C-alpha positions, 0 to 999 in steps of 0.5 A: 319255632325251632326244629326238634329232634325229629327234624334234626334226625332227618337232616343228620340222616340224609347229610351224614357225617364226614370229618374230612372235606369232600365234594358233595354230588353237586361238586361243592366242598363239604364237611361235617353234617353237610356244611358247605361253610363254617359258622363265621361264613367262611366257605369249606375248601378241600384243604381244610383240616379234619373235624370230629363228630363233636365239633361237627355237631356243634357247627351243625347246631349253629348253622341250622339256626339260619334255616330255622330263621329262613322258614320262620321269616318266609312262611306267613301261615301257622305251621305244625311242628312237623311241617316246620321240621320238614321245611327246615330240612328242605331249606337246609338242603336247597339253600335259603335263596332257592327256598325263598323263590320256590313255588313250594313256599308260595303254596305253603303260604297260600294253604299249608295243607294243600295236597299239591305241596307234594308235587312241589317237594318232589320237583327238587330231586335233581343234581346237575339236571340228573335225578338223584335217588338220595334226593328222592328218598329225602323228599319222600321222608320230608313229605311224610313228616310234613303231612304227619299231624 
């Protein structure tokens, strides 16, 4: 599957755009639409040059493919488009490694309509052990999308 506009818009909404490098709430250098590295695998640094929205969006579309691939490769059950979109957004935010080891993934693979999946999304709302309102809002929107037929 591929992410569609609903999923793309969800990610872009919560990532926001920054043309210059900044430290995200977790303290990681970030640029564009939440990118911590470039398509060639180079990590973003605080000394990197600015980027514009066009280049940032091009970079986003190259990088989001990694997260589509992760969801496609790790999920063993058939998903709806909305479930796929929500999981790509989640994976984009927490990373492939964390997604791959998550109980959320295990529950999705066991029964993608299991209502306790809600609890698994909502476990991922902390940055450095502190609850983030931004992450709570993101998880609620991912959940709303996930459970929309």
